[in-house]
C-alpha positions, 0 to 999 in steps of 0.5 A: 567068888569074885563078882560076875563083871566090872562096872561098864564105862558109859558108850560113845553118844551115837552108841547110847539111843540103841543101847536104851532101846534095846534096854527099853525092849527088855524090860517090855519082854521082862514085864510080858514074861512075868504074865506068862509063865515059862518065860523067865522075866527076871533074866530080860530085866538083868538084860535091861540093866546091863544096857542101860548101864552103858547108856543111862544111869538114871534109868539103870537105877530106877531099875535096879531101886524097884521095889520088886526086882532090884534086889534079884538084880543086884544080888545078880550083878554082885555074886551071881545069886538065885534065890532058892525060890526063883530055881524052883520056878526056873526048875518048874518052867524048865519041866513043863517047857520039856512036856510041851516039846516032848509031846508035841515034836515027834523028833528024837533028836529035837527031843535029845537035844532040847532035854541037854540044853535043858538040864545044862541050865538047870545044873547051872542055875542049881550051882549058883550060890543062893545068898549074897557072900558076906564080905 
């Protein structure tokens, strides 16, 4: 499988503060999401890495070399890898989230729409590779 995307280039000087701000906001959301169950924190950290790659190589390096999340981010960027353990966490989160929607919403249309979206997300997640491709 080819890499997900090519290396983005730094944006013009006037756009960099916007990307740094958005990246920092994503880092904050990612940290909060790691504390609050049912919110995928790593997704926000990957988005932050994408923002930093366009604005601040130093912040990007800090995030991609982070002892806890660096490998997850790098594996995702290189070949779209989602480790099996993470797939199970995502699946559990989706089940709990849908259960809350089902119990708190009387609208069958909304329940069906949520189920369709969540099943699509799970299908995507479980079809991603679990280990980086060997060179």
